[in-house]
C-alpha positions in Angstrom: 43.6 25.7 10.6 43.9 28.3 13.3 43.3 27.4 17.0 40.1 29.5 16.9 38.7 27.8 13.8 39.6 24.4 15.2 37.9 25.2 18.5 34.8 26.5 16.8 34.6 23.4 14.7 35.0 21.2 17.7 32.3 23.2 19.5 29.9 22.7 16.6 30.6 19.0 16.5 30.0 18.7 20.2 26.7 20.6 19.9 25.5 18.4 17.0 26.5 15.2 19.0 24.5 16.6 21.9 21.5 17.1 19.6 21.8 13.5 18.5 21.9 12.2 22.0 18.9 14.2 23.1 17.0 13.0 20.0 18.0 9.4 20.6 16.8 9.6 24.2 13.5 11.1 23.0 13.0 8.5 20.3 13.9 5.5 22.6 11.2 6.7 25.0 8.8 6.9 22.1 9.7 3.4 20.9 9.1 2.1 24.4 5.7 3.8 24.7 4.7 2.5 21.3 6.1 -1.0 22.1 8.2 -1.0 18.9 11.5 -2.7 18.4 14.3 -0.6 17.0 17.8 0.6 17.5 19.0 4.2 17.3 22.0 5.2 15.2 23.5 8.7 15.6 25.9 10.5 13.3 26.8 14.0 12.2 26.4 14.6 8.4 27.7 18.0 7.3 26.2 20.6 9.5 23.4 18.6 11.0 22.8 15.8 13.4 21.5 12.6 11.7 19.5 10.0 13.7 18.2 6.8 12.3 15.8 4.2 13.7 16.8 0.8 12.4 15.3 -2.5 13.0 16.6 -6.0 12.6 14.7 -8.5 10.5 11.9 -7.2 8.3 11.6 -3.9 10.2 7.8 -3.9 9.7 7.3 -2.4 13.2 9.4 0.7 12.6 8.0 1.1 9.1 4.8 2.3 10.8 6.8 5.3 11.8 7.3 6.2 8.1 3.6 6.4 7.1 2.2 7.1 3.7 4.8 9.0 1.6 6.8 9.7 4.7 4.1 11.8 6.4 4.6 10.2 9.8 8.3 10.4 9.5 8.1 14.2 8.8 5.9 14.7 11.8 8.1 12.6 14.0 11.2 14.6 12.8 9.5 17.8 13.8 8.5 16.5 17.2 12.1 15.3 17.7 13.4 18.7 16.7 11.1 20.3 19.2 12.4 17.9 21.9 15.9 19.0 21.1 14.9 22.7 21.1 13.3 22.3 24.5 16.5 20.9 26.0 19.0 23.2 24.2 17.1 26.3 23.5 18.5 26.3 19.9 16.6 25.5 16.7 17.6 22.1 15.4 18.1 21.0 11.8 18.3 17.3 12.8 17.6 14.8 10.1 15.6 11.7 11.1 15.5 8.5 9.0 13.5 5.4 9.8 14.3 2.0 8.3 16.4 3.6 5.5 13.4 5.4 4.0 15.1 8.7 3.5 18.2 7.0 2.0 16.1 5.2 -0.6 14.0 8.3 -1.2 17.3 10.3 -1.8 18.3 7.8 -4.5 14.9 8.0 -6.2 14.9 11.8 -6.1 18.5 12.0 -7.5 17.3 9.9 -10.4 14.3 12.1 -10.9 16.5 15.2 -10.9 18.8 13.6 -13.5 15.9 12.7 -15.7 14.5 16.2 -15.5 18.0 17.6 -16.4 18.0 15.3 -19.5 14.5 16.4 -20.5 15.4 20.1 -20.0 18.5 19.7 -22.1 16.8 17.8 -24.9 13.7 20.0 -25.2 15.3 23.4 -24.2 12.3 24.0 -22.0 11.8 24.2 -18.2 10.7 21.0 -16.5 8.2 21.3 -13.6 8.2 18.4 -11.2 5.4 17.4 -8.9 5.0 19.1 -5.4 7.6 17.9 -2.9 8.5 18.3 0.8 11.5 20.6 1.6 13.7 17.6 2.1 12.8 16.2 -1.4 13.2 19.6 -3.1 16.7 20.0 -1.5 17.8 16.6 -2.9 16.5 17.4 -6.4 18.1 20.9 -6.3 21.5 19.2 -5.4 21.1 16.6 -8.1 20.3 19.3 -10.7 23.3 21.4 -9.6 25.6 18.4 -9.8 24.6 18.0 -13.4 25.4 21.6 -14.2 21.9 23.1 -14.6 19.9 25.5 -12.4 16.6 24.9 -10.6 14.3 26.9 -8.5 11.3 26.2 -6.2 7.9 27.8 -7.0 4.5 27.7 -5.4 3.2 27.7 -1.9 3.4 24.8 0.6 2.1 22.1 0.3 2.1 22.5 -3.5 5.7 23.9 -3.7 7.6 22.2 -6.5 11.0 22.2 -8.3 11.4 23.7 -11.8 14.5 22.6 -13.7 15.7 25.4 -16.0 17.4 24.6 -19.3 
């Protein structure tokens, strides 16, 4: 690795860590206002900051921040990205998880993608999945690609869905 490449990589990592810290401060303030117990974990995953709100015990308090089908989590993630943008001036691709919701959802979606691949292979026809959020579609696309098939998204938000091609 050249000195320039190493320096650029270190700068990117520092920027992502800064995003995580800004997000953590914002979320801690939100937890305080909402009187919810939770700890903040920060990491860098690939090319994005990853922040998780975790709770000891049952975690019922922080589960309120997930909402039905992750709707509250999606909104909270957007608000957190805006808080980071306000501080840095740069668009953030930060990923927020609450109580392991996204991690569990990722497992379910990977299984769904694998099943769609099996169906497409056995029938020789495209398999259209139900509408999904951008996060959900990305996970399914990655799962399909890992199994050696192609997929594409079609439709308009909020009815955009993944189609697995045979």
